[in-house]
C-alpha positions in Angstrom: 4.2 23.3 23.6 4.1 19.9 22.0 4.5 21.3 18.5 7.6 23.2 19.7 9.2 20.0 21.1 8.4 18.2 17.8 9.9 21.0 15.8 13.0 21.0 18.0 13.4 17.3 17.5 13.2 17.6 13.8 15.8 20.4 13.8 18.1 18.3 16.1 17.9 15.3 13.8 18.6 17.4 10.7 21.6 19.0 12.4 23.0 15.7 13.4 22.5 14.4 9.9 24.3 17.3 8.3 27.3 17.0 10.7 28.1 13.5 9.8 31.7 13.2 8.5 32.1 14.2 4.9 34.9 11.9 3.9 33.5 10.2 0.9 31.6 12.2 -1.6 29.7 15.4 -1.9 26.2 15.7 -3.3 24.6 18.3 -5.4 21.1 19.6 -5.0 20.4 19.8 -8.8 20.7 16.3 -10.0 21.2 15.5 -13.6 21.4 19.0 -15.0 23.9 19.7 -17.8 24.8 23.3 -17.4 27.5 23.6 -20.1 27.0 23.8 -23.8 30.5 23.2 -24.9 30.3 19.4 -24.7 32.4 19.1 -21.5 31.0 17.8 -18.3 29.2 20.3 -16.2 26.5 20.5 -13.6 26.2 17.1 -12.0 27.0 14.9 -15.0 30.2 13.2 -16.0 31.1 10.3 -18.3 32.3 7.0 -17.0 35.6 5.4 -18.0 34.6 1.9 -19.2 37.7 1.5 -21.3 40.6 -0.4 -19.8 43.7 1.8 -19.5 46.5 -0.6 -20.4 49.4 1.4 -18.9 52.5 0.1 -17.1 50.6 -0.2 -13.8 47.9 -2.3 -15.4 50.3 -4.7 -17.0 52.4 -5.1 -13.9 49.3 -6.0 -11.9 48.2 -8.4 -14.6 51.6 -10.2 -14.5 51.2 -10.7 -10.7 47.8 -12.4 -11.2 47.6 -16.0 -12.1 44.8 -18.3 -13.1 43.9 -18.8 -9.4 43.2 -15.1 -9.1 41.0 -15.1 -12.2 38.9 -17.9 -10.6 38.7 -16.0 -7.4 37.6 -12.9 -9.2 34.8 -14.8 -11.0 33.6 -16.3 -7.7 33.5 -12.9 -6.0 31.3 -11.7 -8.8 28.9 -14.5 -8.2 29.0 -13.9 -4.4 28.2 -10.2 -5.0 25.3 -11.2 -7.2 24.0 -13.3 -4.2 24.4 -10.4 -1.8 22.6 -8.0 -4.2 19.7 -10.4 -4.5 19.4 -10.9 -0.8 19.8 -7.1 -0.1 17.2 -6.1 -2.7 14.8 -8.8 -1.7 15.0 -7.7 2.0 14.6 -4.1 1.1 11.5 -4.9 -1.0 10.0 -7.0 1.8 10.5 -4.1 4.2 9.0 -1.5 1.9 6.0 -3.7 1.0 5.5 -4.7 4.7 5.5 -1.1 5.8 3.3 0.2 3.0 0.7 -2.6 3.4 0.6 -2.1 7.2 0.3 1.7 7.0 -2.4 1.4 4.4 -4.2 -1.4 6.2 -4.2 0.5 9.5 -5.4 3.6 7.7 -8.3 1.9 6.0 -9.3 -0.2 9.0 -9.3 2.9 11.3 -11.2 4.9 8.7 -13.8 2.2 8.2 -14.3 1.8 11.9 -14.8 5.6 12.4 -17.2 6.1 9.4 -19.6 3.6 11.0 -20.3 6.5 13.4 -19.3 9.7 11.5 -18.2 10.1 7.9 -16.9 13.6 8.7 -14.6 12.3 11.5 -13.5 9.4 9.3 -12.7 11.9 6.5 -10.6 14.0 8.8 -8.7 11.0 10.1 -8.1 9.7 6.5 -6.9 13.0 5.2 -4.5 13.6 8.2 -3.0 10.1 8.0 -2.3 10.6 4.3 -0.9 14.1 4.9 1.5 12.9 7.6 2.8 10.1 5.5 3.3 12.3 2.4 4.9 15.0 4.5 7.4 12.5 6.0 8.3 11.4 2.5 8.8 14.8 0.9 10.7 16.1 4.0 13.2 13.2 3.8 13.7 13.7 0.1 14.0 17.5 0.1 16.3 17.8 3.2 18.3 14.7 3.2 18.3 12.9 -0.2 17.3 15.1 -3.2 18.4 12.4 -5.6 15.8 10.1 -4.3 12.9 12.0 -5.9 11.2 10.4 -8.9 11.5 6.9 -10.1 15.3 7.0 -10.6 15.0 4.8 -13.7 16.1 7.6 -16.2 19.2 8.3 -14.0 20.1 4.6 -13.7 19.6 4.2 -17.5 22.0 7.1 -17.9 24.5 5.5 -15.6 24.4 2.3 -17.6 24.7 4.3 -20.8 28.0 5.8 -19.5 26.8 8.9 -17.6 27.7 9.3 -13.9 25.2 11.6 -12.3 26.3 12.9 -8.9 24.3 11.7 -6.0 22.1 9.0 -7.5 23.9 5.9 -6.0 24.8 7.2 -2.6 23.9 5.6 0.8 21.9 8.6 1.6 19.9 8.2 -1.6 19.2 4.6 -0.7 17.8 5.4 2.7 15.8 8.3 1.2 14.4 6.1 -1.5 13.3 3.3 0.9 11.6 5.5 3.5 10.4 8.1 1.0 8.6 5.3 -0.9 6.9 4.1 2.2 5.5 7.5 2.9 4.5 8.4 -0.6 2.8 5.1 -1.5 1.3 4.6 1.9 0.0 8.1 1.8 -2.3 7.2 -1.2 -0.7 9.3 -3.9 -1.2 8.3 -7.5 2.2 6.6 -7.9 3.9 3.3 -7.2 6.9 1.8 -5.5 8.2 -0.3 -8.4 10.4 2.3 -10.1 12.0 3.3 -6.8 12.7 -0.4 -6.1 14.7 -0.5 -9.3 16.7 2.5 -8.0 17.0 0.9 -4.6 18.5 -2.3 -6.1 20.9 -0.2 -8.2 22.0 1.7 -5.0 22.5 -1.6 -3.1 24.6 -3.0 -5.9 26.7 0.1 -6.3 27.4 0.4 -2.5 28.4 -3.3 -2.4 30.6 -2.8 -5.4 32.6 -0.1 -3.8 32.8 -1.7 -0.4 30.1 0.3 1.4 30.0 4.0 2.3 33.0 5.5 4.0 31.1 8.7 4.7 28.9 6.9 7.2 31.6 4.5 8.4 29.7 1.6 6.8 32.5 0.1 4.7 34.5 -3.1 4.6 37.9 -3.4 3.0 37.3 -7.0 2.0 34.3 -5.9 -0.1 36.5 -3.4 -2.1 37.3 -5.8 -4.9 35.9 -4.1 -7.9 37.8 -1.0 -8.9 36.7 -0.4 -12.5 33.6 1.3 -13.8 33.1 -1.7 -16.1 32.6 -4.1 -13.2 30.5 -1.7 -11.2 28.3 -1.3 -14.2 27.6 -5.0 -14.3 26.7 -5.0 -10.6 24.3 -2.1 -11.1 22.7 -4.0 -13.9 22.1 -6.9 -11.5 20.6 -4.5 -9.1 18.1 -3.1 -11.6 16.9 -6.6 -12.5 16.7 -7.5 -8.8 14.5 -4.4 -8.2 12.0 -5.4 -10.9 12.0 -9.0 -9.8 11.3 -7.9 -6.2 8.6 -5.4 -7.2 6.5 -7.7 -9.3 7.7 -11.2 -8.1 8.7 -11.6 -11.8 12.4 -12.8 -11.9 12.4 -13.5 -15.7 10.7 -10.1 -16.3 13.4 -8.5 -14.2 16.2 -10.0 -16.4 14.4 -8.9 -19.6 13.7 -5.4 -18.2 17.4 -4.9 -17.5 18.2 -6.2 -21.1 15.6 -4.2 -22.9 15.2 -1.0 -21.0 18.1 0.1 -18.9 21.4 -1.4 -20.2 23.4 -0.3 -23.2 25.9 -3.2 -23.2 25.1 -6.9 -22.7 27.0 -10.1 -22.9 26.2 -13.8 -22.0 28.3 -13.8 -18.8 26.3 -10.9 -17.4 23.1 -12.7 -18.4 23.9 -15.6 -16.1 24.7 -13.4 -13.1 21.6 -11.2 -13.6 19.4 -14.3 -13.9 21.0 -15.7 -10.7 20.4 -12.4 -8.9 16.7 -12.4 -9.9 16.3 -16.0 -8.8 17.8 -15.2 -5.4 15.3 -12.3 -5.1 12.4 -14.6 -5.9 13.6 -17.1 -3.2 13.9 -14.3 -0.6 10.5 -12.8 -1.4 8.8 -16.2 -1.4 10.3 -17.1 1.9 9.2 -13.8 3.5 5.6 -14.2 2.2 5.5 -17.8 3.4 6.5 -16.6 6.9 3.9 -13.8 6.8 1.0 -16.0 5.8 0.8 -17.2 9.4 -0.2 -13.7 10.4 3.2 -12.5 11.6 3.2 -9.4 9.4 -0.1 -7.7 10.1 -1.9 -6.5 7.0 1.0 -7.6 4.8 -0.3 -11.2 4.6 -3.6 -10.0 3.0 -2.2 -7.5 0.5 1.3 -8.6 -0.1 3.4 -8.2 -3.2 2.0 -7.2 -6.5 0.5 -10.3 -8.1 -3.0 -10.6 -9.5 -3.8 -14.3 -10.2 -6.3 -14.5 -13.0 -5.5 -18.1 -14.0 -9.2 -19.0 -13.5 -10.4 -16.2 -15.8 -11.4 -16.3 -19.5 -10.3 -19.7 -21.0 -10.6 -18.9 -24.7 -11.2 -16.0 -27.1 -12.8 -15.8 -30.5 -11.7 -14.0 -33.7 -14.5 -11.4 -33.3 -12.7 -10.1 -30.2 -9.6 -9.2 -32.1 -11.0 -5.8 -33.2 -11.9 -4.5 -29.7 -8.5 -5.8 -28.5 -6.8 -3.9 -31.2 -8.8 -0.8 -30.3 -7.5 -1.2 -26.7 -4.0 -1.1 -28.1 -4.7 2.1 -30.1 -6.3 3.7 -27.0 -3.3 2.7 -24.9 -0.9 4.2 -27.5 -2.8 7.5 -27.6 -3.3 7.9 -23.8 0.3 6.8 -23.2 1.7 9.3 -25.6 -0.5 12.0 -24.1 0.6 11.1 -20.6 4.3 11.4 -21.7 3.7 14.8 -23.2 1.7 16.2 -20.3 4.2 15.0 -17.7 7.0 16.5 -19.8 5.3 19.9 -19.9 4.4 19.9 -16.2 7.9 18.6 -15.1 9.6 21.3 -17.2 7.5 24.0 -15.5 8.2 22.5 -12.1 12.0 22.3 -12.6 12.3 25.8 -14.1 9.9 27.8 -12.1 8.2 26.1 -9.1 11.1 24.0 -7.6 13.6 26.8 -7.9 11.8 28.6 -5.1 13.3 26.2 -2.5 12.5 23.1 -0.5 9.6 24.7 1.3 7.7 25.1 -1.9 8.4 21.4 -2.8 7.0 20.4 0.6 3.9 22.6 0.2 3.3 21.3 -3.3 3.4 17.6 -2.2 1.1 18.3 0.7 -1.4 20.0 -1.5 -1.4 17.1 -4.0 -2.0 14.8 -1.0 -4.9 16.8 0.2 -6.4 16.9 -3.3 -5.9 13.1 -3.7 -7.5 12.4 -0.4 -10.5 14.7 -1.1 -11.1 13.0 -4.4 -10.7 9.4 -3.3 -13.0 10.0 -0.3 -15.4 12.6 -1.7 -16.3 11.2 -5.1 -17.6 7.9 -3.8 -19.9 9.8 -1.5 -21.6 11.3 -4.6 -22.1 7.8 -6.2 -25.3 5.9 -5.6 -24.9 2.5 -4.2 -25.9 -0.7 -6.1 -27.6 -3.8 -4.8 -25.3 -6.8 -4.3 -25.6 -9.5 -7.0 -26.7 -13.0 -6.2 -23.9 -14.7 -4.3 -21.9 -17.5 -6.0 -20.5 -19.9 -3.4 -17.8 -21.1 -5.9 -16.4 -17.6 -6.6 -15.3 -16.9 -3.0 -16.4 -13.3 -3.4 -18.4 -11.8 -0.6 -20.8 -8.8 -1.0 -20.5 -6.5 0.7 -17.1 -7.1 2.0 -16.4 -6.6 5.7 -15.2 -3.1 6.6 -11.4 -2.8 6.4 -10.9 -6.1 4.6 -9.5 -6.7 1.1 -11.8 -7.6 -1.7 -14.6 -6.5 -4.1 -17.9 -4.8 -3.3 -17.1 -2.1 -0.7 -20.0 -0.9 1.4 -19.3 2.8 1.5 -22.0 5.4 2.4 -24.8 2.9 1.6 -28.2 3.0 3.2 -28.7 -0.8 3.1 -26.5 -3.6 4.3 -26.7 -5.6 1.0 -25.4 -2.7 -1.2 -22.0 -1.7 -2.4 -20.3 1.4 -3.8 -18.6 0.5 -7.1 -16.6 3.8 -7.2 -15.3 3.3 -3.6 -14.2 -0.3 -4.6 -11.5 1.2 -6.8 -11.0 4.7 -5.4 -11.2 4.2 -1.6 -8.7 1.3 -1.7 -5.0 0.6 -2.0 -3.8 0.5 -5.6 -2.9 -3.1 -5.5 -6.3 -4.1 -4.3 -8.1 -1.8 -6.7 -6.2 -3.5 -9.6 -7.0 -6.9 -8.2 -10.7 -5.9 -8.2 -10.5 -4.6 -11.8 -8.8 -7.8 -13.0 -11.2 -10.0 -11.1 -13.2 -12.6 -13.1 -16.8 -13.6 -12.5 -17.7 -10.1 -11.4 -19.6 -8.9 -14.5 -21.6 -5.7 -14.0 -19.8 -4.9 -10.8 -18.9 -1.5 -12.1 -21.0 0.9 -14.0 -19.6 2.7 -17.1 -20.2 6.0 -15.4 -18.0 5.1 -12.4 -15.2 3.7 -14.5 -15.2 6.8 -16.7 -15.2 9.0 -13.7 -12.3 7.1 -12.1 -10.4 7.1 -15.4 -10.5 10.9 -15.8 -9.8 11.7 -12.2 -7.0 9.2 -11.7 -5.4 10.0 -15.0 -5.3 13.7 -14.0 -3.9 12.9 -10.5 -1.2 10.7 -12.0 -0.1 13.5 -14.4 -0.1 16.1 -11.6 1.6 13.8 -9.0 4.4 12.8 -11.4 7.4 15.1 -10.8 6.7 16.0 -7.2 9.6 15.7 -4.8 8.8 12.2 -3.6 10.0 8.7 -4.8 7.5 7.8 -7.5 7.0 4.9 -9.9 4.7 4.8 -12.9 4.1 1.1 -13.3 1.1 0.7 -10.9 -0.6 4.0 -11.9 -0.2 2.9 -15.5 -1.8 -0.4 -14.7 -4.6 1.3 -12.9 -5.4 3.7 -15.8 -5.1 1.0 -18.5 -7.2 -1.6 -16.6 -10.0 1.0 -16.2 -10.5 1.8 -19.9 -9.8 -1.9 -20.7 -12.7 -2.9 -18.4 -14.9 -0.3 -20.1 -14.2 -1.9 -23.5 -14.8 -5.3 -21.9 -18.2 -4.1 -20.8 -19.0 -3.1 -24.3 -17.8 -6.4 -25.7 -19.9 -8.4 -23.2 -23.0 -6.4 -24.1 -22.4 -6.5 -27.8 -21.4 -10.2 -28.4 -23.6 -11.7 -25.7 -21.1 -14.5 -25.1 -20.9 -16.0 -21.6 -17.2 -16.9 -21.8 -16.0 -13.2 -22.1 -14.6 -11.7 -18.9 -14.3 -8.0 -18.3 -11.2 -8.7 -16.3 -9.4 -10.0 -19.3 -9.9 -6.7 -21.1 -8.8 -4.9 -18.0 -5.5 -6.8 -18.2 -5.1 -6.0 -21.9 -5.8 -2.3 -21.2 -3.1 -2.3 -18.5 -0.6 -3.7 -20.9 -1.5 -1.3 -23.7 -1.1 1.8 -21.5 2.3 0.7 -20.2 3.3 -0.1 -23.8 2.1 3.2 -25.0 3.8 5.2 -22.2 7.0 3.2 -21.5 7.4 1.6 -25.0 8.6 -1.7 -23.6 7.5 -4.9 -25.3 9.3 -8.2 -24.5 10.0 -7.5 -20.8 6.6 -5.9 -20.2 4.9 -8.9 -21.9 6.7 -11.4 -19.6 6.0 -9.2 -16.5 2.3 -9.1 -17.2 2.2 -12.9 -17.7 4.2 -13.5 -14.5 2.0 -11.2 -12.3 -1.3 -12.6 -13.6 -0.3 -16.3 -13.8 -2.1 -16.7 -17.1 -0.1 -17.9 -20.0 -3.1 -18.3 -22.3 -3.4 -14.5 -22.7 0.2 -14.2 -24.0 -0.7 -13.7 -27.7 -3.3 -11.1 -26.8 -0.8 -9.2 -24.6 1.7 -9.3 -27.4 -0.8 -7.9 -29.8 -1.9 -4.9 -27.7 1.8 -4.1 -26.8 2.9 -4.0 -30.4 -0.1 -1.8 -31.4 0.2 0.6 -28.5 4.0 1.0 -29.0 3.6 1.7 -32.7 0.9 4.3 -32.0 2.9 5.9 -29.2 6.1 6.1 -31.3 4.2 8.1 -33.9 3.9 11.0 -31.4 6.9 11.0 -29.0 9.5 9.0 -27.2 9.0 6.7 -24.2 8.5 8.1 -20.7 12.0 7.4 -19.5 13.6 8.9 -22.6 11.5 12.0 -22.3 12.4 12.5 -18.7 16.1 11.9 -19.4 16.0 14.6 -22.0 14.2 16.9 -19.6 16.9 16.3 -16.9 19.7 16.9 -19.4 21.0 13.3 -19.3 22.9 12.9 -22.6 21.8 9.4 -23.5 23.3 7.7 -26.6 20.4 5.9 -28.1 20.8 2.5 -29.9 20.6 4.1 -33.4 22.4 7.3 -34.6 20.5 10.1 -36.1 19.8 9.9 -39.9 21.7 13.1 -40.7 24.9 11.6 -39.2 25.3 9.6 -42.4 26.3 12.7 -44.3 28.8 13.9 -41.7 32.4 12.9 -41.3 34.2 12.4 -38.0 36.3 15.6 -38.4 33.0 17.7 -38.6 32.1 16.5 -35.1 35.4 17.7 -33.6 34.3 21.2 -32.9 37.0 22.3 -30.5 40.8 22.6 -30.7 42.8 19.8 -29.2 44.6 20.5 -25.9 47.6 18.2 -25.5 50.4 17.5 -23.1 54.0 16.8 -23.9 55.4 13.6 -22.6 57.4 15.3 -19.9 55.5 18.2 -18.6 56.1 20.9 -16.0 53.7 20.7 -13.0 52.9 24.4 -13.3 51.9 23.8 -16.9 49.7 20.9 -15.9 47.9 23.1 -13.3 47.4 25.9 -15.8 46.0 23.6 -18.4 43.7 21.8 -16.0 42.4 25.2 -14.7 41.8 26.7 -18.1 40.1 23.6 -19.6 37.3 21.3 -18.5 38.3 18.4 -20.8 38.6 15.0 -19.2 41.1 13.5 -21.7 44.3 14.9 -23.2 46.5 13.5 -26.0 50.1 13.1 -25.0 52.7 14.2 -27.7 56.3 13.1 -28.0 58.9 13.7 -30.7 61.1 11.2 -32.5 64.8 11.8 -33.0 64.3 13.4 -36.4 61.8 15.9 -34.8 58.6 14.1 -36.1 55.5 14.6 -33.8 54.2 11.3 -32.4 51.0 10.7 -30.4 51.9 8.2 -27.7 48.6 8.0 -25.8 45.7 9.5 -23.9 46.0 10.9 -20.4 42.8 11.2 -18.3 42.2 14.2 -16.1 41.3 12.1 -13.1 44.6 10.2 -13.4 46.5 13.5 -13.7 44.9 14.8 -10.5 46.0 11.6 -8.6 49.6 12.2 -9.7 49.5 15.8 -8.6 48.1 14.9 -5.2 50.6 12.0 -4.5 53.7 14.0 -5.7 55.7 10.7 -5.7 56.3 10.8 -9.4 57.7 14.4 -9.5 61.2 14.7 -10.9 63.7 17.5 -11.3 64.8 16.6 -14.8 62.8 17.6 -17.9 64.2 14.5 -19.6 62.1 11.3 -20.1 62.7 8.5 -17.7 63.5 4.9 -18.8 60.1 3.2 -19.2 61.3 -0.3 -20.1 59.8 -3.1 -18.1 61.3 -3.5 -14.7 63.6 -0.4 -15.1 61.3 1.8 -13.0 59.2 0.9 -10.0 55.5 1.6 -10.4 54.3 3.4 -7.2 50.6 3.3 -8.1 48.0 0.6 -8.5 45.0 0.8 -10.9 42.7 1.1 -7.9 44.2 4.4 -6.8 42.9 6.0 -10.0 39.3 4.9 -9.5 36.7 7.6 -8.6 33.9 6.7 -6.1 30.5 6.1 -7.8 28.2 9.1 -8.0 30.7 11.5 -6.4 32.6 14.5 -7.6 35.9 12.8 -7.1 39.2 14.6 -6.7 39.3 18.2 -7.9 42.1 20.6 -8.5 41.0 22.7 -5.5 41.6 19.7 -3.2 45.3 19.6 -4.2 47.9 21.8 -2.4 51.1 22.4 -4.3 54.1 24.5 -3.0 56.1 26.8 -5.3 58.9 24.1 -5.4 56.3 21.5 -6.5 55.3 23.7 -9.4 58.8 23.7 -10.7 59.0 20.0 -10.9 58.3 17.7 -13.9 56.2 14.6 -14.5 56.9 11.9 -17.1 53.4 10.9 -18.2 54.4 7.8 -20.3 53.9 5.2 -17.5 50.4 6.4 -16.7 48.8 7.2 -20.0 46.6 4.9 -22.1 49.0 3.9 -24.9 46.3 2.3 -27.1 43.3 4.6 -27.4 40.7 4.0 -30.1 41.5 5.9 -33.3 39.3 6.6 -36.4 40.3 8.4 -39.7 39.0 11.9 -40.1 36.8 11.0 -43.1 35.0 8.1 -41.4 31.2 8.7 -41.4 29.8 9.9 -38.1 27.3 7.0 -38.1 30.2 4.5 -37.9 31.9 6.5 -35.2 28.7 6.7 -33.2 28.2 2.9 -33.4 31.8 2.3 -32.4 31.6 4.8 -29.5 28.4 3.4 -28.1 29.0 -0.3 -28.6 32.4 -0.2 -27.0 31.3 2.2 -24.2 34.0 4.7 -25.0 34.6 8.1 -23.4 37.2 9.4 -25.9 38.1 8.6 -29.4 41.0 10.1 -31.5 40.4 11.5 -34.9 43.5 11.4 -37.0 44.5 12.1 -40.7 44.4 9.2 -43.2 47.4 6.9 -42.4 50.1 6.6 -45.0 50.8 2.9 -44.8 49.3 -0.4 -43.5 51.2 -2.7 -41.3 48.8 -5.6 -41.7 45.2 -6.9 -41.6 43.5 -8.9 -38.9 40.8 -11.4 -39.9 38.6 -13.8 -38.0 41.2 -16.6 -38.2 43.8 -14.3 -36.5 41.4 -13.9 -33.6 40.7 -17.6 -33.1 43.6 -18.3 -30.9 43.5 -21.7 -29.3 45.4 -22.9 -26.3 46.3 -26.0 -28.3 46.8 -25.2 -32.0 46.2 -28.9 -32.9 42.6 -28.7 -31.6 41.6 -26.3 -34.4 39.2 -28.2 -36.6 37.8 -25.3 -38.7 40.1 -23.8 -41.3 39.3 -20.3 -42.4 41.1 -18.7 -45.3 43.3 -15.9 -44.1 43.4 -12.6 -45.9 46.1 -11.2 -43.8 48.8 -9.4 -45.6 51.9 -7.6 -44.4 53.1 -4.4 -45.9 56.5 -4.7 -47.4 
């Protein structure tokens, strides 16, 4: 009876969710799959329009704006950066508070039960994990399919110019937050740091478009930014805020956004990203200060990810360089292997297992939860306990620790009170506390090599299997867990071999964590700063740099980074920073594989509909003819703009003759904001437009609405130069034309140094400008 009521409640909630008004954007179940091979957008992927369309509507709007509006626009950008920082910080506090309390209650209850019965404690532990994981996978599969995974490859694609339907919706944000709480609190071998980056990007995107109209959570005064370029900058701020909130590393968040996710960067954006990360740091610090008084339950004990090892190893010798370099090699090898294994398993999941429906995804996640719970509870039972070392009053470490409390030396299935289970210290624990234990100083010989090797093999396998399940999943913390384990193994060898008292095993655990992340994710500068910020030890900076450089070099010899591999698997067409080598031998005209479909300047509505139905192109050249009959390309017309004109019908005309487009001669009935597509949505489609037979006989003059100055390259330009131009400017289309017959002039550096006051120019540059006669 109770189960029936519970099932009816779930069905009622699901029905209510699905009946919410669908006025904003539609989502797709298959996120990020390119289904077309002809180069046009298909599946759930579409390019973004970062280029400014300088048509008549744009110039009319610019003329109405004065310097006061420019100052207001800049202030609004800073205000939105403040809101993104506050929103991401509060979301991170909520996620961490929930995860720490769920995990704390789970371990406290389990420890209290196993004092009487290990079987009953095992059942309770497994059931709690199963319920949490089930809630996570159910939310993702039924309500927010785009919330699965870390979301970083999708956000990286968005900032590279690819809009993937569904990744930045309000529904995805909610699914990411609550799904992360369930998956991380349920003890799976994954982290919440990657999802926090996606969460920050969603918050930034929703603020940038004024909220979500689908769920009636929008505000008109927030709808200031109407271009993909401005929204891209806000999403960049959100990504940096997510990393800053996840690791309490504001500088690392800025560098992560710069190094890993963005494709375009400028100094003005740097300031706003830095400001956003600083706001996040203030919000997180304030929340933690309030929770230290015991207002947040278990959150005050675990808290955000930070492992203070400032009191660890003070110095290092030259003899230690070799084992540290070996750690870098191991990290590169294991990181590359991790990327390859997760790629193979994810490919099999997406193409076979997950195609069988949501029920299979839920069953898979629950099975992984059961296996993880069995291993984390069962393996420590097989491990023989060790006697506690002599207590050091200065260390502040208690052995064994009280049941359900945070710290080293867990008493688990031990026959004596003064014994501890070293495998349970890292396995039967939250990941944050396990890493804190592995990094801990002054705990030499706490772990046996056998326990560390067992944990390394089992957790590595669990991380590979868990990656790709239909739950929000990050790989930062699992990577730190894996790396710190083999790093501590190497540290044990170094301690035994060199017989030096100043060597700490925790130092090598930190270097191992950095090496695995470098070997898997291939980040260097940002990861180095993040590791220094989360450990509060600047003395280890040269060593972290060493192992990162080695691990990245070794990993690059085998495959690409984790996010690049997953982006390829999802069919996200990223433009990498460097073109392929064979592009040097190709010309621009060789890359233009398809025939060009163009519009005349004045086109019949029926012809427009026919061309749009028969072609999937998103940009069309517009052709006009001079008085002597010569063909003239007058600009580029976007498909999205054409659909807006068809829907509004206000620019239809009966005459097939061009209208007068001189300034002020014709009123512009549209503003640039009307042509903007909502983020992560399908936008307006031809099926949404209803045209009568009379409408189809009308004409449209495209001259006021096209982009009159698209970027143009000669047909024999090398494809490498075209690639660099396309990527660095964030273009969506580029015209390839024959070699021009004459030159009007040359523009040099001096021509671009336009001063408000010409007398203030102090540097004289020789001009090479020349005008064709």
